[in-house]
C-alpha positions, 0 to 999 in steps of 0.5 A: 546312264540311267539305272533300271530301278529308275526306269521302272519308277518312271513307268511304274509310278505315273501308271499308278498315279494316273490311275489313283488321281482318275479314281480321286477325281471321279469319286470327288466328282460323284460326290460333289454331284451327290451333295449338290443334288441333295441341296438342290433338291432341299432348295427346290423343296423350300420354294415349292412350300413358299408358293405353295403358301402364296397359292393357298393365301391367294385361293383364300382370298378369292373365295372371301371375294377380296381377291382383286382388292389391292390391300388384301393382295398386298397383306398376303404378300407380306404374309408370304414374305414372313413366312419365307423368313421363318423356313430359311436360314438367316444370313445363309439363305435368302428368298426373293420374288422378282416381277417380270421386269426384273423388281424385287417384290419380296425379299429376306436378302439383307443386300437386296432390297424391295423395289431394287432392280436386279442385274441377273433377271436374264438368267430367269430362262422361259423354263418355270423353274431352274438352276441359276449362279449368280453374284451379288456385291461380288460374292458368288451365290447359287439358287434355284427359282420357280415362277408363280403365274398368279403373280408373275413373280419368280420366286428365287431361294439362293445360297452362298457358294462357299456355304453351298459347296463347302462339304464338296470342297472338303471332301475334295481337299481331304481326297487330295491329302489322302492321294498325296500320301498314297502315292508317296507311300506307294514309291517308297514301297515300289522302290524297296521291291525293286532294290530287293528284286534287282540286288541278285542281278547286281551281284551277276553284272559286278562279276561280269564286269570284274571279268571284262575289266581283267580281260580273264576269259577263264574266269566265270560267273557264280551260278548262285540263284535258281531261277532267271538270274541263274540261267543269265549267269550259265548263259554268259558263261557259255559265251565265254567259253565260245568267245575264248574259241573264236578268239583263239582262231581270230588271232590268227588272221589278226594281222592282215585283217587290221592291216586291210581294214585300216587301208579300207577305213582310210579311203572310206573316210576321204570319200563317204561324206561327199561320194555316191556309194557305188563310187566309194566301192570302186575306189575301195576296189581299185584305190590306185586306179582310182585316186591317181591324178589324171586329165578328165573330161568331167561336167562341173556344176555349181549353185549359190544362193543368191543374196543369202547375207541378206537372208541370214541377217533376217533369221536367227542362227539356228533356224539359219542352220536348220534351213541351210541343212534341209536344203542341202540334203534336198540338193545333195540327194538329187546330185547323188541321185544323178551320180554326181559327187560333191566336190565341197561346199563353199559357204552356201554354195555346192561345187559337184562333178559329174564323171570323176572318178567314175565316168558313165557315158552320159555325165553332162546330161546327168548334170544338166538333169540335177541342175533342173531338178534341183530347181524344181525341188527348191519350189518344194522348199520353199513352200516348207519356208513359207509355212514355217514363216521363214525367207525363201531361198533363190538360187542360180546354177552354171554348169561346164563341161570340160577339160580338168585335172582331178585327183587327189590334191593337198598335202600329208596333213589335208588332202582333198579329192578335187578338180582344178582347171579353167572348166572349173573356173568357167563353171563358177563364172556361169553360176555369176551370170545367172544374175547378170542375165536374169535366168536361173540356169546357164550352161556352157557351149561344151555341155550345150553340145553334149546335151543338145539332142536331150533338152530344149536350149535357147542361147543367151549370149556369147560372153568373154568372162573375166580372166578369159579372152576366148568367148563362149557361147551361154545357154539356157536349158529346160526339160519340159515346154508347153507348146507356146513355149516351144514356139516361143524359143523357136522365135527367140532362136531364130531372132538371135541367129538374125541378130548375130547377122545384123538383120535387125529388122527381121530380128526385132520382129521375131523377138517381138512375136516371141514377147507376145508369148513369153511376156516381160522375158528379160532376154528377149527385151535386152536384145530388142534394146540392143537392136535399138542402140545398134540401129542407131550406132551400128557396130564395128566390121569385127563384132560377132555378137560378144559381151565382154564382162568386166566383173565376176 
C-alpha cells in the first residue's frame, strides 16, 4: 500500500517542478532572445559602418571623375577590406563581400579566401538584409548580411555560434543547476512538512488498528487534538458505539442467516458465470425444482471458429487470448440477450442451450436469432481485427431442437449443469456440416418445424450423419432477404422438390434460374452437378435423396 505522504509527494512535486521548469525555460528563453537581439543589432551596426564606408569612398571617387576607373575602384575595395578588418575582432568575427554569383570578393576570414565560391549563397534571400546561420569547415556560424547595390555585393559579418551564444548557454546551464537544487530542497522541505502534518493522524490510526486487532469494541480512540484529527477520533468512537449495538442484534439471527447465505452462494457460484441473471434468480428461489434432472425439449447451439489452429499459429499468445476474449464477449452477450445459457466452452467452440432450466415458449426462435445475430456481429468483430492487423475469424453454427436430459451431472467434487442426449450430438454434427456445405449456419428439421413461420429457410440436403441411422433434413435460415434473393430461394426450394421427385430437367431449369440471381452459390451448383450424374447413372428405386456422411 502506498502511504499518503508519497501520494502527496507524487502530486505536489510534479506540479512544483513543472512550474519551476516552465519559469526557468521562459526566463532563459527571454534572456537568450535578449542577448541574441543585442548581438544582432551590434553586428548590424558594424555592417552598416562598413557599407557606409564603401558608399562614401564610391561617392568621393565619382566626384573626382574616376568612378569608372577599375584600378581606383579596386583600391577602394582594398581600403574597405582593411577598414572591415580594423573594426572586427580578429579570429572571432569575419567580413565577407560576396557578388551576385556567390564568389567572395572581399574577405577577412582565415578560412574563406577571395575568389572562392561559397556553398551557402542560397541563404541570401530577396531581402536587402537578414540574419542567417551556416557552416564553414564543419563549424557553425551566425551572421548578418546587407546588400550593397553599387557593387552588387552582399556584405556579411559573421561570428562562430559557440562564441555568439556563449553567454546564453552559460545562463541556461546555471539555471538548470539552480533549478535542480531548488527542486531537491523543495522535496526535502515538503517531506518534513508532510511528516509533521501526518504524525497526529498516525497516532489515531495506530489506536484504531489496535482496537480492530483485539476485536475490542469497548475500547476507544483517545481524543488528543482539537482539530479535524480530534473530530475523526470522536466520530470513530461514536461509530464503535453504534456497531456494538448492531452487533448484539445481529448475533441473534446469525446462524439462520449464514445457512441461507451459504445455500444461495453455492447456487449462484454454480450458475452465475454462464447463466443469465433472471435464470439464476429462478434457481435461487426454486433450487430443488430447477436443478433436478429431467427430460425436456430444448434448443442446442454449437458454434466453432474455423481453422482456429492455423489462426493461432500466426498470433502471439497475448494477441490470441485478447482476440478470443473480445470474440467471446460479443457472442455470449448475444446468447444472454436471447435468454440462452452457456453450457460450456470447448476450446474455441461455444455450446449454448435455450429452454433450460427455464422455458419461455419461443426458445427455438431465440436460438436461431442468436445464431444469425452472432454472424452479423462477427463482421463488426472482424472489422476490429482488420484494424489491429490480426487474422479474421470465420465461424460455423449448428442448431438442433429436440429431447435431452438436463440437470446437474458429475460428482461431489465436480458437478456441471448440462444437457446430454442424441439431440446434443446432432447439433454438434450440424456445426461440422457447415464446412461441408459451405454455409455459415445450419438448423435441423426439428428446429425448422418450430421456426419456419418466422424466418426465410431453404433446404440444404437430407443427410445421415455419422453415428445415426435415420436421415435428417437440414436447412439454412435467414432473417432478411432482398426481393431478388427471395425469388432465388423460392426457385431453389422448388428445384429441390423436383430433384427429389427425379424430374431432372425441371429441377435443372429451376436451379439455373436461381443461380443467375445468387451467382457462385455452392448449394445450387452442387445440385446441378448431382443432376448431371443422375442423368447418366440414375439412382436406385429406393433412393430418397439422402447423403451419407462418413466423417464427423
